[in-house]
C-alpha positions in Angstrom: 46.4 72.5 65.8 48.9 71.1 68.6 52.8 72.0 68.8 53.6 67.9 68.6 51.8 67.2 64.8 53.6 70.1 63.1 56.6 69.2 64.8 55.4 65.7 62.9 54.3 67.2 60.1 57.4 69.3 59.5 60.0 66.4 60.5 58.2 64.6 57.8 58.9 67.7 55.4 62.2 67.6 56.1 63.0 64.0 56.1 61.1 63.7 52.5 63.0 66.9 51.2 66.5 65.2 52.3 65.3 62.2 49.7 65.9 64.5 47.5 69.3 65.8 48.0 72.0 63.9 46.5 74.1 61.2 49.2 77.4 63.4 48.7 76.2 66.4 49.6 73.9 65.7 52.9 76.4 65.9 55.4 76.6 69.8 54.1 73.1 70.3 54.1 73.1 69.3 57.5 75.9 71.5 58.4 74.2 74.3 56.8 70.9 73.8 59.4 73.3 73.4 62.1 75.0 76.5 61.1 71.8 78.6 61.1 70.9 77.5 64.1 74.0 78.6 65.5 74.4 81.9 64.9 70.5 82.7 65.3 71.3 81.7 68.8 74.1 83.5 68.9 73.1 86.8 67.1 70.5 89.2 68.8 67.8 89.7 66.3 68.0 93.1 64.7 65.6 95.9 65.5 62.2 95.5 63.0 63.2 98.7 60.7 67.1 96.8 59.7 67.3 95.9 56.6 68.9 92.5 57.8 65.5 91.4 59.3 64.5 89.2 56.7 67.9 87.8 56.7 67.6 87.0 60.3 64.4 85.2 59.0 65.4 82.7 56.9 68.2 82.3 58.4 65.9 81.3 61.8 64.3 79.2 58.9 67.0 77.2 58.0 68.0 76.9 61.4 65.2 75.1 62.4 64.4 77.7 64.8 60.1 76.4 65.5 57.8 75.9 67.7 60.0 75.2 71.3 63.2 75.9 69.7 62.2 79.1 68.4 64.1 82.2 70.1 62.4 84.2 72.3 63.6 87.1 70.8 62.0 88.3 68.3 62.9 91.8 66.7 61.6 94.7 68.4 59.8 92.6 71.4 60.6 92.5 74.9 60.1 90.0 77.4 59.2 91.5 81.2 60.3 87.8 83.1 58.4 88.1 86.0 56.8 84.8 88.7 54.1 83.2 86.7 51.9 83.6 89.9 52.1 87.3 89.1 51.4 87.4 85.5 48.2 88.8 86.0 49.2 92.0 87.6 51.9 92.4 85.8 49.7 92.2 82.5 47.8 94.5 84.1 50.5 97.0 84.8 51.5 96.8 81.3 48.5 97.6 80.2 47.6 100.3 82.8 50.7 102.0 81.4 48.5 101.9 77.8 51.9 99.3 76.6 50.1 96.6 74.6 50.6 93.2 75.5 51.4 91.0 72.5 50.3 87.7 72.3 52.0 84.6 71.0 51.3 85.8 67.7 52.8 89.7 68.3 49.1 90.6 68.2 48.0 93.1 71.2 45.6 91.2 73.3 42.5 92.6 74.1 42.7 94.1 77.9 40.7 91.7 80.1 
């Protein structure tokens, strides 16, 4: 399933859920979503062993940090930025050192 379809479906779900919020509270719900989005963008993710991991994940979910809006910084995961043309060589170098390369779902890729 592609990202556009997921976001369209998710947008429909949130629109449907907001219909159940009384009109006088809609502003506060929108501000909660905005605040959670701002907090998750401003605060780096906690360590994977931190007691704040679950709270951080809930805040990012309420802040609608999904798909392309998702934070690229994840708890206990680093990213090595290299030019796209050097990506295969960088993956080989990292794997040669015995370090697993993770896919988009955070699972180790099989060496190629």
